[in-house]
N, C-alpha and C positions, 0 to 999 in steps of 0.2 A: 503494500499499499504506500502510495506516495504521501508524504506528510512534510510540512514546512514548520519549523519551530520559530516563533517570533515572540516579541513582547506583547503582552496584553494591551489592549487599546480601548478607548471609551466605548466604541461601537460593539465591543464584544460582550457588553454587560448581560444582555439577555441569555446568551449561550454560556457564559461564565456561571450565572445564577443556576442554571441546569446542571452543570457539571459540579458546582460547589455544593449543591444540594445532594447530589449522588454521593459525593465524598462524606458528608455529614450522615447521610442515611446509612452508608457502609459502616461507618463507626458508631452508629446508633447514638448520634449526638444531635441535640438541638441547641440552636443559638438564638439568642434575641435578635430581632430585626436589626436593632441599632448596631449589633456587633458586625453582622454582615455588611451594613452599610459603611461602617469604620473601615473594615477590612478592604472593601473595594476603594474607597477614598484613598486609603494609604497605598494601595496598588497603583493608583493612578497619579500618585505624586512622583514626578520625575526625580531620580537620583536618591530617593529616600527608601528605607526598609518598610515593609518587605517588598520584594520585586516579584513580578509574575510573568510567567511565560506561558504560551498555549501551543498546541500542537493542532494545525489546521490542514484538512484535506482538500483537494481540489473542489471548487464550488464554495469554499469559504466556511464550511462546518468545522467548529471546534470539536475536537475529540479528546483532548486531554489538557490539564492544566498542571502547573507546578508553581509553588510559592517557596521563596528562600529569602534569607536574610544573613547580614554579616555582623559578627560581634567580636569584641576583643577577648582575649584569653590571658589568663596569669601563666599559662604554659607555653606562650609563644610570643615573639615579637611582631608576628603578623596577625591578621584576623582569621577567624574561622567562618565557615559558611554553614549555616543550618538549613537543610532542605526540610521545611515545615510540612508542606502538603503536596501530595501528587496523587492524581486521579486520572484514570483513563476510562473513557466510556466502555462499559462492559461488552458491548457490541463489536468492538474493534481490538479487544486485548489479544495479546500473543503475536501481534504484528511489527513489534519493535518500537512502538510509540513510547512505552514507559522508559525504555533505554535511552531513546533519543531525548527525552525531556531531562533524564538524569545527566546525560552528557552535556546537554546545553547548560545545566546548572555547573557542572565541572568546568566548562569553559568560561563561564561567567566568573566563578571563583578565581580561575587562573589569571583572567585579565585584571581582577581586583587585587592580586596578589595574595589570595587566601588559599593556601595548599590544602587545608584541612576541611573537608566537607563530610558532614554526618547527617543521619536522620534516625527517626524512631518508627517502629510499626509494631502492631500487635504480635505477640508470639505466635498466634494461631492464623496469621494472614499468609498461608502457605504459598498461595500463587504468587504473591508479590515477592515473598522471600525467595522464591526459586530464581527470580530475576535479580534480586539484591545480592544473593550469593555469587552471581557471575560479574557483577560490576562493583562490588565493595568487599570488604572484609567484615565479618561479625565481630563486634565489640564485645569484650568479656564484662562490660559494665551492666549494672541493674538499675533502673529508673525507679526512684521514689517520688511520690507527690505529697504535698501537704494536704492533710485532710481538710475536708470542709465543703 
């Protein structure tokens, strides 16, 4: 499948909403509308975190999204890149779109001088982990969250 990876643009809002909701549904999460509005607004702020890319097939349909941000680290003199959200339309999975989005984040991190790229997924997300095991190495760290 031919796909182009490019930055999200204001005209993508409707299609982004659809993919964003699919991502939230997959993780069984609900967000207040103002969180989605704020997220979109931030994605549309040029040069600010987070950044957003999309995968587009011929005809202009968005079939995937990825959001990432940069942050400083006490373990490095450079920045780290956190790939926060990645979602590909279930109807086109397995065609290399997820890999292309991850590689686009790798390229953006390289351009920004951030050699460390990392992300999280649920331990039972077997389909995604099959891809992740090919494009990254599994970290030995365990994530903890503040209760509440």
